[in-house]
PDB file of N, CA, C and O in Angstrom:
ATOM      1  N   UNK A   1      25.414 -20.654   8.996  1.00  0.00           N
ATOM      2  CA  UNK A   1      23.535 -19.942   9.230  1.00  0.00           C
ATOM      3  C   UNK A   1      24.487 -18.493   9.986  1.00  0.00           C
ATOM      4  O   UNK A   1      25.662 -18.272  10.281  1.00  0.00           O
ATOM      5  N   UNK A   2      23.308 -17.827  10.053  1.00  0.00           N
ATOM      6  CA  UNK A   2      23.064 -16.747  10.318  1.00  0.00           C
ATOM      7  C   UNK A   2      22.106 -15.964  11.056  1.00  0.00           C
ATOM      8  O   UNK A   2      21.046 -16.093  10.443  1.00  0.00           O
ATOM      9  N   UNK A   3      21.946 -15.286  11.965  1.00  0.00           N
ATOM     10  CA  UNK A   3      21.601 -14.560  12.497  1.00  0.00           C
ATOM     11  C   UNK A   3      20.497 -13.572  12.698  1.00  0.00           C
ATOM     12  O   UNK A   3      20.868 -12.798  13.581  1.00  0.00           O
ATOM     13  N   UNK A   4      19.070 -13.195  12.183  1.00  0.00           N
ATOM     14  CA  UNK A   4      18.545 -11.866  12.044  1.00  0.00           C
ATOM     15  C   UNK A   4      18.263 -11.467  13.254  1.00  0.00           C
ATOM     16  O   UNK A   4      17.513 -12.060  14.030  1.00  0.00           O
ATOM     17  N   UNK A   5      18.863 -10.421  13.474  1.00  0.00           N
ATOM     18  CA  UNK A   5      18.619  -9.690  14.894  1.00  0.00           C
ATOM     19  C   UNK A   5      17.259  -8.142  14.670  1.00  0.00           C
ATOM     20  O   UNK A   5      17.190  -7.432  13.667  1.00  0.00           O
ATOM     21  N   UNK A   6      16.575  -8.050  15.633  1.00  0.00           N
ATOM     22  CA  UNK A   6      15.655  -6.896  15.275  1.00  0.00           C
ATOM     23  C   UNK A   6      14.754  -7.104  16.187  1.00  0.00           C
ATOM     24  O   UNK A   6      14.202  -6.049  16.501  1.00  0.00           O
ATOM     25  N   UNK A   7      14.315  -8.138  16.824  1.00  0.00           N
ATOM     26  CA  UNK A   7      13.018  -8.088  17.343  1.00  0.00           C
ATOM     27  C   UNK A   7      13.178  -8.048  19.089  1.00  0.00           C
ATOM     28  O   UNK A   7      14.191  -8.533  19.591  1.00  0.00           O
ATOM     29  N   UNK A   8      12.034  -7.397  20.011  1.00  0.00           N
ATOM     30  CA  UNK A   8      12.495  -7.128  21.083  1.00  0.00           C
ATOM     31  C   UNK A   8      12.165  -8.473  21.506  1.00  0.00           C
ATOM     32  O   UNK A   8      12.828  -8.576  22.538  1.00  0.00           O
ATOM     33  N   UNK A   9      11.646  -9.394  21.372  1.00  0.00           N
ATOM     34  CA  UNK A   9      10.891 -10.612  22.288  1.00  0.00           C
ATOM     35  C   UNK A   9      10.790 -11.772  21.587  1.00  0.00           C
ATOM     36  O   UNK A   9      11.259 -11.758  20.449  1.00  0.00           O
ATOM     37  N   UNK A  10      10.281 -12.795  21.996  1.00  0.00           N
ATOM     38  CA  UNK A  10      10.638 -13.883  21.154  1.00  0.00           C
ATOM     39  C   UNK A  10       9.472 -13.776  20.238  1.00  0.00           C
ATOM     40  O   UNK A  10       8.409 -13.179  20.408  1.00  0.00           O
ATOM     41  N   UNK A  11      10.147 -14.899  18.631  1.00  0.00           N
ATOM     42  CA  UNK A  11       9.189 -14.879  17.529  1.00  0.00           C
ATOM     43  C   UNK A  11       8.523 -15.843  17.463  1.00  0.00           C
ATOM     44  O   UNK A  11       9.136 -16.890  17.255  1.00  0.00           O
ATOM     45  N   UNK A  12       7.235 -15.903  17.585  1.00  0.00           N
ATOM     46  CA  UNK A  12       6.161 -17.003  17.647  1.00  0.00           C
ATOM     47  C   UNK A  12       6.211 -18.022  15.923  1.00  0.00           C
ATOM     48  O   UNK A  12       6.390 -19.230  15.769  1.00  0.00           O
ATOM     49  N   UNK A  13       6.035 -17.213  15.145  1.00  0.00           N
ATOM     50  CA  UNK A  13       6.231 -17.341  13.681  1.00  0.00           C
ATOM     51  C   UNK A  13       7.096 -17.177  12.877  1.00  0.00           C
ATOM     52  O   UNK A  13       7.711 -16.120  13.020  1.00  0.00           O
ATOM     53  N   UNK A  14       7.518 -18.047  11.761  1.00  0.00           N
ATOM     54  CA  UNK A  14       7.930 -17.267  10.642  1.00  0.00           C
ATOM     55  C   UNK A  14       7.271 -18.030   9.594  1.00  0.00           C
ATOM     56  O   UNK A  14       6.607 -19.044   9.808  1.00  0.00           O
ATOM     57  N   UNK A  15       7.542 -17.348   8.104  1.00  0.00           N
ATOM     58  CA  UNK A  15       6.611 -17.588   6.998  1.00  0.00           C
ATOM     59  C   UNK A  15       7.815 -17.030   5.696  1.00  0.00           C
ATOM     60  O   UNK A  15       8.552 -16.052   5.575  1.00  0.00           O
ATOM     61  N   UNK A  16       7.455 -18.490   4.716  1.00  0.00           N
ATOM     62  CA  UNK A  16       8.829 -17.717   3.480  1.00  0.00           C
ATOM     63  C   UNK A  16       7.809 -17.486   2.756  1.00  0.00           C
ATOM     64  O   UNK A  16       6.667 -17.945   2.731  1.00  0.00           O
ATOM     65  N   UNK A  17       8.622 -16.354   1.893  1.00  0.00           N
ATOM     66  CA  UNK A  17       7.700 -16.039   0.726  1.00  0.00           C
ATOM     67  C   UNK A  17       7.410 -17.158  -0.082  1.00  0.00           C
ATOM     68  O   UNK A  17       8.198 -18.097  -0.189  1.00  0.00           O
ATOM     69  N   UNK A  18       6.084 -17.096  -0.783  1.00  0.00           N
ATOM     70  CA  UNK A  18       5.697 -17.910  -2.221  1.00  0.00           C
ATOM     71  C   UNK A  18       6.126 -17.713  -3.330  1.00  0.00           C
ATOM     72  O   UNK A  18       6.098 -18.482  -4.290  1.00  0.00           O
ATOM     73  N   UNK A  19       6.665 -16.382  -3.246  1.00  0.00           N
ATOM     74  CA  UNK A  19       6.772 -15.827  -4.954  1.00  0.00           C
ATOM     75  C   UNK A  19       8.615 -14.997  -5.010  1.00  0.00           C
ATOM     76  O   UNK A  19       9.405 -14.541  -5.837  1.00  0.00           O
ATOM     77  N   UNK A  20       8.513 -15.205  -3.714  1.00  0.00           N
ATOM     78  CA  UNK A  20      10.483 -14.776  -3.583  1.00  0.00           C
ATOM     79  C   UNK A  20      11.343 -15.856  -2.643  1.00  0.00           C
ATOM     80  O   UNK A  20      11.101 -15.980  -1.442  1.00  0.00           O
ATOM     81  N   UNK A  21      12.235 -16.516  -3.240  1.00  0.00           N
ATOM     82  CA  UNK A  21      13.222 -17.479  -2.579  1.00  0.00           C
ATOM     83  C   UNK A  21      14.017 -16.461  -1.012  1.00  0.00           C
ATOM     84  O   UNK A  21      14.566 -17.027  -0.066  1.00  0.00           O
ATOM     85  N   UNK A  22      13.868 -15.069  -1.133  1.00  0.00           N
ATOM     86  CA  UNK A  22      14.799 -14.039  -0.458  1.00  0.00           C
ATOM     87  C   UNK A  22      14.271 -13.491   1.036  1.00  0.00           C
ATOM     88  O   UNK A  22      15.015 -13.097   1.934  1.00  0.00           O
ATOM     89  N   UNK A  23      12.581 -13.572   1.092  1.00  0.00           N
ATOM     90  CA  UNK A  23      12.205 -13.164   1.819  1.00  0.00           C
ATOM     91  C   UNK A  23      11.108 -13.963   3.118  1.00  0.00           C
ATOM     92  O   UNK A  23      10.214 -14.761   2.837  1.00  0.00           O
ATOM     93  N   UNK A  24      11.381 -13.608   4.218  1.00  0.00           N
ATOM     94  CA  UNK A  24      10.575 -13.694   5.162  1.00  0.00           C
ATOM     95  C   UNK A  24       9.881 -12.956   6.230  1.00  0.00           C
ATOM     96  O   UNK A  24      10.260 -11.863   6.650  1.00  0.00           O
ATOM     97  N   UNK A  25       8.952 -13.532   6.608  1.00  0.00           N
ATOM     98  CA  UNK A  25       8.057 -12.542   7.896  1.00  0.00           C
ATOM     99  C   UNK A  25       7.906 -13.268   9.063  1.00  0.00           C
ATOM    100  O   UNK A  25       8.095 -14.482   9.135  1.00  0.00           O
ATOM    101  N   UNK A  26       7.619 -12.659   9.845  1.00  0.00           N
ATOM    102  CA  UNK A  26       7.854 -12.886  11.096  1.00  0.00           C
ATOM    103  C   UNK A  26       6.814 -12.048  12.102  1.00  0.00           C
ATOM    104  O   UNK A  26       6.420 -10.884  12.022  1.00  0.00           O
ATOM    105  N   UNK A  27       6.523 -13.100  13.087  1.00  0.00           N
ATOM    106  CA  UNK A  27       5.396 -12.531  14.268  1.00  0.00           C
ATOM    107  C   UNK A  27       6.290 -12.793  15.367  1.00  0.00           C
ATOM    108  O   UNK A  27       7.122 -13.684  15.535  1.00  0.00           O
ATOM    109  N   UNK A  28       5.769 -11.371  16.405  1.00  0.00           N
ATOM    110  CA  UNK A  28       7.007 -11.738  17.541  1.00  0.00           C
ATOM    111  C   UNK A  28       5.758 -11.013  18.774  1.00  0.00           C
ATOM    112  O   UNK A  28       4.720 -10.352  18.742  1.00  0.00           O
ATOM    113  N   UNK A  29       6.586 -11.587  19.689  1.00  0.00           N
ATOM    114  CA  UNK A  29       5.568 -11.035  20.966  1.00  0.00           C
ATOM    115  C   UNK A  29       5.909  -9.766  21.797  1.00  0.00           C
ATOM    116  O   UNK A  29       5.684  -9.452  22.965  1.00  0.00           O
ATOM    117  N   UNK A  30       6.864  -8.830  20.213  1.00  0.00           N
ATOM    118  CA  UNK A  30       6.887  -7.819  20.680  1.00  0.00           C
ATOM    119  C   UNK A  30       5.743  -6.785  19.960  1.00  0.00           C
ATOM    120  O   UNK A  30       5.675  -5.588  19.679  1.00  0.00           O
ATOM    121  N   UNK A  31       5.053  -7.758  19.862  1.00  0.00           N
ATOM    122  CA  UNK A  31       3.990  -7.029  18.813  1.00  0.00           C
ATOM    123  C   UNK A  31       3.667  -6.738  17.725  1.00  0.00           C
ATOM    124  O   UNK A  31       2.485  -6.535  17.444  1.00  0.00           O
ATOM    125  N   UNK A  32       4.609  -6.651  16.883  1.00  0.00           N
ATOM    126  CA  UNK A  32       5.757  -6.528  15.784  1.00  0.00           C
ATOM    127  C   UNK A  32       5.333  -7.747  14.636  1.00  0.00           C
ATOM    128  O   UNK A  32       4.860  -8.869  14.822  1.00  0.00           O
ATOM    129  N   UNK A  33       5.687  -7.078  13.457  1.00  0.00           N
ATOM    130  CA  UNK A  33       5.762  -8.041  12.434  1.00  0.00           C
ATOM    131  C   UNK A  33       6.870  -7.646  11.845  1.00  0.00           C
ATOM    132  O   UNK A  33       7.319  -6.523  12.075  1.00  0.00           O
ATOM    133  N   UNK A  34       7.589  -8.663  10.844  1.00  0.00           N
ATOM    134  CA  UNK A  34       8.782  -7.534   9.960  1.00  0.00           C
ATOM    135  C   UNK A  34       8.861  -8.676   8.848  1.00  0.00           C
ATOM    136  O   UNK A  34       8.542  -9.842   9.079  1.00  0.00           O
ATOM    137  N   UNK A  35       9.314  -8.219   7.638  1.00  0.00           N
ATOM    138  CA  UNK A  35       9.511  -8.781   6.491  1.00  0.00           C
ATOM    139  C   UNK A  35      10.965  -8.426   6.411  1.00  0.00           C
ATOM    140  O   UNK A  35      11.512  -7.324   6.382  1.00  0.00           O
ATOM    141  N   UNK A  36      11.581  -9.972   6.376  1.00  0.00           N
ATOM    142  CA  UNK A  36      13.147  -9.514   6.520  1.00  0.00           C
ATOM    143  C   UNK A  36      13.612 -10.307   4.650  1.00  0.00           C
ATOM    144  O   UNK A  36      13.064 -11.112   3.897  1.00  0.00           O
ATOM    145  N   UNK A  37      14.904  -9.472   4.621  1.00  0.00           N
ATOM    146  CA  UNK A  37      15.274  -9.935   3.053  1.00  0.00           C
ATOM    147  C   UNK A  37      16.314 -10.767   3.322  1.00  0.00           C
ATOM    148  O   UNK A  37      17.334 -10.091   3.457  1.00  0.00           O
ATOM    149  N   UNK A  38      16.524 -11.966   3.464  1.00  0.00           N
ATOM    150  CA  UNK A  38      17.994 -12.931   3.542  1.00  0.00           C
ATOM    151  C   UNK A  38      19.129 -12.460   2.878  1.00  0.00           C
ATOM    152  O   UNK A  38      20.155 -12.972   3.325  1.00  0.00           O
ATOM    153  N   UNK A  39      19.344 -11.500   1.777  1.00  0.00           N
ATOM    154  CA  UNK A  39      20.038 -11.999   0.869  1.00  0.00           C
ATOM    155  C   UNK A  39      20.852 -10.275   1.520  1.00  0.00           C
ATOM    156  O   UNK A  39      22.074 -10.126   1.539  1.00  0.00           O
ATOM    157  N   UNK A  40      20.007  -9.338   1.917  1.00  0.00           N
ATOM    158  CA  UNK A  40      20.583  -8.214   2.627  1.00  0.00           C
ATOM    159  C   UNK A  40      20.897  -8.542   4.124  1.00  0.00           C
ATOM    160  O   UNK A  40      21.724  -7.805   4.660  1.00  0.00           O
ATOM    161  N   UNK A  41      20.138  -9.941   5.165  1.00  0.00           N
ATOM    162  CA  UNK A  41      20.779 -10.307   5.956  1.00  0.00           C
ATOM    163  C   UNK A  41      20.027  -8.957   7.319  1.00  0.00           C
ATOM    164  O   UNK A  41      20.487  -8.570   8.394  1.00  0.00           O
ATOM    165  N   UNK A  42      18.914  -8.652   6.672  1.00  0.00           N
ATOM    166  CA  UNK A  42      17.770  -7.430   8.211  1.00  0.00           C
ATOM    167  C   UNK A  42      16.423  -7.278   7.471  1.00  0.00           C
ATOM    168  O   UNK A  42      15.902  -7.575   6.397  1.00  0.00           O
ATOM    169  N   UNK A  43      16.234  -6.851   8.264  1.00  0.00           N
ATOM    170  CA  UNK A  43      14.520  -6.303   8.194  1.00  0.00           C
ATOM    171  C   UNK A  43      14.580  -5.309   7.314  1.00  0.00           C
ATOM    172  O   UNK A  43      15.396  -4.393   7.410  1.00  0.00           O
ATOM    173  N   UNK A  44      13.534  -5.435   6.187  1.00  0.00           N
ATOM    174  CA  UNK A  44      13.398  -4.410   5.516  1.00  0.00           C
ATOM    175  C   UNK A  44      12.098  -3.803   5.629  1.00  0.00           C
ATOM    176  O   UNK A  44      11.870  -2.934   4.789  1.00  0.00           O
ATOM    177  N   UNK A  45      11.136  -4.065   6.515  1.00  0.00           N
ATOM    178  CA  UNK A  45       9.767  -3.438   6.767  1.00  0.00           C
ATOM    179  C   UNK A  45       9.238  -3.689   8.343  1.00  0.00           C
ATOM    180  O   UNK A  45       9.660  -4.521   9.146  1.00  0.00           O
ATOM    181  N   UNK A  46       8.376  -2.881   8.483  1.00  0.00           N
ATOM    182  CA  UNK A  46       7.707  -3.650   9.909  1.00  0.00           C
ATOM    183  C   UNK A  46       6.343  -2.733  10.068  1.00  0.00           C
ATOM    184  O   UNK A  46       6.042  -1.567   9.813  1.00  0.00           O
ATOM    185  N   UNK A  47       5.659  -3.925  10.646  1.00  0.00           N
ATOM    186  CA  UNK A  47       3.929  -3.422  10.901  1.00  0.00           C
ATOM    187  C   UNK A  47       3.899  -3.489  12.218  1.00  0.00           C
ATOM    188  O   UNK A  47       4.054  -4.624  12.667  1.00  0.00           O
ATOM    189  N   UNK A  48       3.755  -2.679  12.944  1.00  0.00           N
ATOM    190  CA  UNK A  48       3.377  -2.334  14.364  1.00  0.00           C
ATOM    191  C   UNK A  48       1.942  -1.947  14.968  1.00  0.00           C
ATOM    192  O   UNK A  48       1.777  -1.316  16.012  1.00  0.00           O
ATOM    193  N   UNK A  49       1.058  -2.375  14.230  1.00  0.00           N
ATOM    194  CA  UNK A  49      -0.380  -1.844  14.240  1.00  0.00           C
ATOM    195  C   UNK A  49      -1.137  -3.151  15.368  1.00  0.00           C
ATOM    196  O   UNK A  49      -2.239  -2.942  15.874  1.00  0.00           O
ATOM    197  N   UNK A  50      -0.474  -4.261  15.593  1.00  0.00           N
ATOM    198  CA  UNK A  50      -0.999  -4.879  16.878  1.00  0.00           C
ATOM    199  C   UNK A  50      -1.158  -4.343  18.471  1.00  0.00           C
ATOM    200  O   UNK A  50      -0.284  -3.523  18.754  1.00  0.00           O
ATOM    201  N   UNK A  51      -1.954  -4.595  19.399  1.00  0.00           N
ATOM    202  CA  UNK A  51      -1.856  -4.087  20.707  1.00  0.00           C
ATOM    203  C   UNK A  51      -1.463  -4.771  21.663  1.00  0.00           C
ATOM    204  O   UNK A  51      -1.249  -4.418  22.823  1.00  0.00           O
ATOM    205  N   UNK A  52      -1.321  -6.172  20.990  1.00  0.00           N
ATOM    206  CA  UNK A  52      -0.441  -7.563  22.112  1.00  0.00           C
ATOM    207  C   UNK A  52       0.013  -8.333  21.090  1.00  0.00           C
ATOM    208  O   UNK A  52      -0.031  -8.031  19.898  1.00  0.00           O
ATOM    209  N   UNK A  53       0.599  -9.668  21.726  1.00  0.00           N
ATOM    210  CA  UNK A  53       1.701 -10.103  20.796  1.00  0.00           C
ATOM    211  C   UNK A  53       1.268 -10.748  19.673  1.00  0.00           C
ATOM    212  O   UNK A  53       0.308 -11.499  19.846  1.00  0.00           O
ATOM    213  N   UNK A  54       1.733 -10.657  18.518  1.00  0.00           N
ATOM    214  CA  UNK A  54       1.486 -11.180  17.096  1.00  0.00           C
ATOM    215  C   UNK A  54       2.034 -12.669  17.368  1.00  0.00           C
ATOM    216  O   UNK A  54       3.175 -12.981  17.710  1.00  0.00           O
ATOM    217  N   UNK A  55       1.188 -13.314  17.186  1.00  0.00           N
ATOM    218  CA  UNK A  55       1.512 -14.657  17.185  1.00  0.00           C
ATOM    219  C   UNK A  55       1.177 -15.814  15.709  1.00  0.00           C
ATOM    220  O   UNK A  55       1.230 -17.044  15.739  1.00  0.00           O
ATOM    221  N   UNK A  56       0.931 -15.174  14.843  1.00  0.00           N
ATOM    222  CA  UNK A  56       0.786 -15.599  13.403  1.00  0.00           C
ATOM    223  C   UNK A  56       1.183 -14.460  12.194  1.00  0.00           C
ATOM    224  O   UNK A  56       1.100 -13.236  12.299  1.00  0.00           O
ATOM    225  N   UNK A  57       1.611 -15.196  11.092  1.00  0.00           N
ATOM    226  CA  UNK A  57       1.855 -14.435  10.109  1.00  0.00           C
ATOM    227  C   UNK A  57       1.959 -15.231   8.701  1.00  0.00           C
ATOM    228  O   UNK A  57       2.584 -16.290   8.649  1.00  0.00           O
ATOM    229  N   UNK A  58       1.444 -14.785   7.781  1.00  0.00           N
ATOM    230  CA  UNK A  58       1.344 -16.386   6.380  1.00  0.00           C
ATOM    231  C   UNK A  58       1.515 -14.952   5.223  1.00  0.00           C
ATOM    232  O   UNK A  58       1.271 -13.806   5.598  1.00  0.00           O
ATOM    233  N   UNK A  59       1.830 -15.184   4.244  1.00  0.00           N
ATOM    234  CA  UNK A  59       1.536 -14.372   2.953  1.00  0.00           C
ATOM    235  C   UNK A  59       0.965 -15.106   1.975  1.00  0.00           C
ATOM    236  O   UNK A  59       1.067 -16.317   1.778  1.00  0.00           O
ATOM    237  N   UNK A  60       0.337 -14.266   1.358  1.00  0.00           N
ATOM    238  CA  UNK A  60      -0.826 -14.266   0.257  1.00  0.00           C
ATOM    239  C   UNK A  60      -0.685 -15.436  -0.867  1.00  0.00           C
ATOM    240  O   UNK A  60      -0.291 -15.004  -1.951  1.00  0.00           O
ATOM    241  N   UNK A  61      -0.908 -16.703  -0.818  1.00  0.00           N
ATOM    242  CA  UNK A  61      -0.960 -16.958  -2.342  1.00  0.00           C
ATOM    243  C   UNK A  61      -1.175 -16.727  -3.702  1.00  0.00           C
ATOM    244  O   UNK A  61      -0.704 -17.394  -4.623  1.00  0.00           O
ATOM    245  N   UNK A  62      -2.099 -15.499  -3.811  1.00  0.00           N
ATOM    246  CA  UNK A  62      -2.670 -14.627  -4.786  1.00  0.00           C
ATOM    247  C   UNK A  62      -2.581 -13.627  -5.378  1.00  0.00           C
ATOM    248  O   UNK A  62      -2.929 -13.220  -6.486  1.00  0.00           O
ATOM    249  N   UNK A  63      -1.662 -12.939  -3.851  1.00  0.00           N
ATOM    250  CA  UNK A  63      -1.121 -11.424  -4.591  1.00  0.00           C
ATOM    251  C   UNK A  63       0.247 -11.347  -4.215  1.00  0.00           C
ATOM    252  O   UNK A  63       0.557 -11.787  -3.107  1.00  0.00           O
ATOM    253  N   UNK A  64       1.226 -10.800  -5.050  1.00  0.00           N
ATOM    254  CA  UNK A  64       2.595 -11.245  -4.629  1.00  0.00           C
ATOM    255  C   UNK A  64       2.538  -9.787  -3.309  1.00  0.00           C
ATOM    256  O   UNK A  64       1.854  -8.763  -3.287  1.00  0.00           O
ATOM    257  N   UNK A  65       3.574 -10.316  -2.361  1.00  0.00           N
ATOM    258  CA  UNK A  65       3.650  -9.136  -1.126  1.00  0.00           C
ATOM    259  C   UNK A  65       2.327  -8.826  -0.004  1.00  0.00           C
ATOM    260  O   UNK A  65       2.369  -8.064   0.962  1.00  0.00           O
ATOM    261  N   UNK A  66       1.247  -9.605  -0.428  1.00  0.00           N
ATOM    262  CA  UNK A  66       0.503  -9.633   0.542  1.00  0.00           C
ATOM    263  C   UNK A  66       0.748 -10.364   2.194  1.00  0.00           C
ATOM    264  O   UNK A  66       1.058 -11.446   2.692  1.00  0.00           O
ATOM    265  N   UNK A  67       0.409  -9.092   2.574  1.00  0.00           N
ATOM    266  CA  UNK A  67       0.826 -10.250   4.486  1.00  0.00           C
ATOM    267  C   UNK A  67      -0.574 -10.417   5.031  1.00  0.00           C
ATOM    268  O   UNK A  67      -1.359  -9.483   4.868  1.00  0.00           O
ATOM    269  N   UNK A  68      -1.010 -11.625   5.728  1.00  0.00           N
ATOM    270  CA  UNK A  68      -1.577 -11.374   6.681  1.00  0.00           C
ATOM    271  C   UNK A  68      -0.823 -11.796   8.699  1.00  0.00           C
ATOM    272  O   UNK A  68       0.199 -12.297   9.168  1.00  0.00           O
ATOM    273  N   UNK A  69      -2.007 -11.250   9.190  1.00  0.00           N
ATOM    274  CA  UNK A  69      -0.808 -11.323  10.457  1.00  0.00           C
ATOM    275  C   UNK A  69      -2.050 -11.216  11.635  1.00  0.00           C
ATOM    276  O   UNK A  69      -2.908 -10.345  11.489  1.00  0.00           O
ATOM    277  N   UNK A  70      -2.102 -12.155  12.822  1.00  0.00           N
ATOM    278  CA  UNK A  70      -3.114 -11.807  13.866  1.00  0.00           C
ATOM    279  C   UNK A  70      -2.460 -11.990  15.105  1.00  0.00           C
ATOM    280  O   UNK A  70      -1.438 -12.674  15.056  1.00  0.00           O
ATOM    281  N   UNK A  71      -2.857 -11.473  16.378  1.00  0.00           N
ATOM    282  CA  UNK A  71      -2.586 -11.123  17.293  1.00  0.00           C
ATOM    283  C   UNK A  71      -3.331 -11.483  18.248  1.00  0.00           C
ATOM    284  O   UNK A  71      -4.432 -11.953  17.962  1.00  0.00           O
ATOM    285  N   UNK A  72      -2.914 -11.353  19.704  1.00  0.00           N
ATOM    286  CA  UNK A  72      -4.063 -11.788  20.716  1.00  0.00           C
ATOM    287  C   UNK A  72      -4.963 -10.589  20.780  1.00  0.00           C
ATOM    288  O   UNK A  72      -6.062 -10.797  21.294  1.00  0.00           O
ATOM    289  N   UNK A  73      -4.786  -9.744  20.485  1.00  0.00           N
ATOM    290  CA  UNK A  73      -5.906  -8.091  20.371  1.00  0.00           C
ATOM    291  C   UNK A  73      -6.587  -8.344  19.858  1.00  0.00           C
ATOM    292  O   UNK A  73      -7.349  -7.417  19.583  1.00  0.00           O
ATOM    293  N   UNK A  74      -6.980  -9.804  19.239  1.00  0.00           N
ATOM    294  CA  UNK A  74      -7.979 -10.382  17.617  1.00  0.00           C
ATOM    295  C   UNK A  74      -8.406  -9.376  17.150  1.00  0.00           C
ATOM    296  O   UNK A  74      -9.561  -8.948  17.151  1.00  0.00           O
ATOM    297  N   UNK A  75      -7.290  -8.867  16.641  1.00  0.00           N
ATOM    298  CA  UNK A  75      -7.091  -8.237  15.620  1.00  0.00           C
ATOM    299  C   UNK A  75      -6.264  -8.814  14.292  1.00  0.00           C
ATOM    300  O   UNK A  75      -5.135  -9.280  14.447  1.00  0.00           O
ATOM    301  N   UNK A  76      -7.017  -8.745  12.716  1.00  0.00           N
ATOM    302  CA  UNK A  76      -6.488  -9.317  11.860  1.00  0.00           C
ATOM    303  C   UNK A  76      -5.917  -8.696  10.488  1.00  0.00           C
ATOM    304  O   UNK A  76      -6.671  -8.314   9.593  1.00  0.00           O
ATOM    305  N   UNK A  77      -5.058  -8.656  10.439  1.00  0.00           N
ATOM    306  CA  UNK A  77      -4.506  -7.381   9.329  1.00  0.00           C
ATOM    307  C   UNK A  77      -4.162  -8.282   7.990  1.00  0.00           C
ATOM    308  O   UNK A  77      -3.905  -9.486   8.011  1.00  0.00           O
ATOM    309  N   UNK A  78      -4.215  -7.379   6.737  1.00  0.00           N
ATOM    310  CA  UNK A  78      -4.055  -8.096   5.614  1.00  0.00           C
ATOM    311  C   UNK A  78      -3.033  -6.861   4.980  1.00  0.00           C
ATOM    312  O   UNK A  78      -3.541  -5.770   5.236  1.00  0.00           O
ATOM    313  N   UNK A  79      -2.192  -6.772   4.490  1.00  0.00           N
ATOM    314  CA  UNK A  79      -2.172  -5.615   3.851  1.00  0.00           C
ATOM    315  C   UNK A  79      -0.298  -6.348   2.513  1.00  0.00           C
ATOM    316  O   UNK A  79       0.433  -7.335   2.427  1.00  0.00           O
ATOM    317  N   UNK A  80      -0.451  -5.241   1.971  1.00  0.00           N
ATOM    318  CA  UNK A  80       0.757  -4.943   0.984  1.00  0.00           C
ATOM    319  C   UNK A  80       1.993  -4.542   1.373  1.00  0.00           C
ATOM    320  O   UNK A  80       2.423  -3.484   0.913  1.00  0.00           O
ATOM    321  N   UNK A  81       2.799  -5.319   2.300  1.00  0.00           N
ATOM    322  CA  UNK A  81       3.874  -4.530   2.810  1.00  0.00           C
ATOM    323  C   UNK A  81       4.660  -3.701   1.977  1.00  0.00           C
ATOM    324  O   UNK A  81       4.684  -2.550   2.413  1.00  0.00           O
ATOM    325  N   UNK A  82       5.367  -3.873   0.851  1.00  0.00           N
ATOM    326  CA  UNK A  82       5.600  -3.128  -0.098  1.00  0.00           C
ATOM    327  C   UNK A  82       5.278  -1.458  -0.059  1.00  0.00           C
ATOM    328  O   UNK A  82       6.029  -0.488  -0.163  1.00  0.00           O
ATOM    329  N   UNK A  83       4.074  -1.555   0.103  1.00  0.00           N
ATOM    330  CA  UNK A  83       3.516  -0.203  -0.013  1.00  0.00           C
ATOM    331  C   UNK A  83       2.782   0.448   1.182  1.00  0.00           C
ATOM    332  O   UNK A  83       2.344   1.598   1.135  1.00  0.00           O
ATOM    333  N   UNK A  84       2.661  -0.507   2.442  1.00  0.00           N
ATOM    334  CA  UNK A  84       1.857  -0.064   3.773  1.00  0.00           C
ATOM    335  C   UNK A  84       3.050  -0.003   4.564  1.00  0.00           C
ATOM    336  O   UNK A  84       3.383   1.180   4.642  1.00  0.00           O
ATOM    337  N   UNK A  85       3.811  -0.717   5.160  1.00  0.00           N
ATOM    338  CA  UNK A  85       4.331  -0.743   5.784  1.00  0.00           C
ATOM    339  C   UNK A  85       5.701  -0.088   5.933  1.00  0.00           C
ATOM    340  O   UNK A  85       6.513   0.192   5.051  1.00  0.00           O
ATOM    341  N   UNK A  86       5.777   0.105   7.355  1.00  0.00           N
ATOM    342  CA  UNK A  86       7.204   1.215   7.164  1.00  0.00           C
ATOM    343  C   UNK A  86       8.381   0.458   7.448  1.00  0.00           C
ATOM    344  O   UNK A  86       8.627  -0.424   8.271  1.00  0.00           O
ATOM    345  N   UNK A  87       9.144   1.113   6.425  1.00  0.00           N
ATOM    346  CA  UNK A  87      10.797   0.562   6.064  1.00  0.00           C
ATOM    347  C   UNK A  87      11.759   0.845   7.212  1.00  0.00           C
ATOM    348  O   UNK A  87      11.917   1.735   8.047  1.00  0.00           O
ATOM    349  N   UNK A  88      12.240  -0.130   6.930  1.00  0.00           N
ATOM    350  CA  UNK A  88      13.584   0.165   7.684  1.00  0.00           C
ATOM    351  C   UNK A  88      15.382  -0.174   6.911  1.00  0.00           C
ATOM    352  O   UNK A  88      16.393   0.083   7.565  1.00  0.00           O
TER     353      UNK A  88
END
């Protein structure tokens, strides 16, 4: 067992990538959504476009790398994390 550290507040949702067994996405009350590489044991990208809690995240089944998130700000974001998100 290992711990993935990085979010500043509680994680509300996680989703495993249907295209790659080593990637997870997480949505947190710290208003960010992160992509985690389990082989590296750390976050590799962050989306911080929400202005309220991020409470949902999921991967597209149709486009590899596409992730959607929802927040209490009433906004839905969909994008390609590898091209559009901030790398860490």
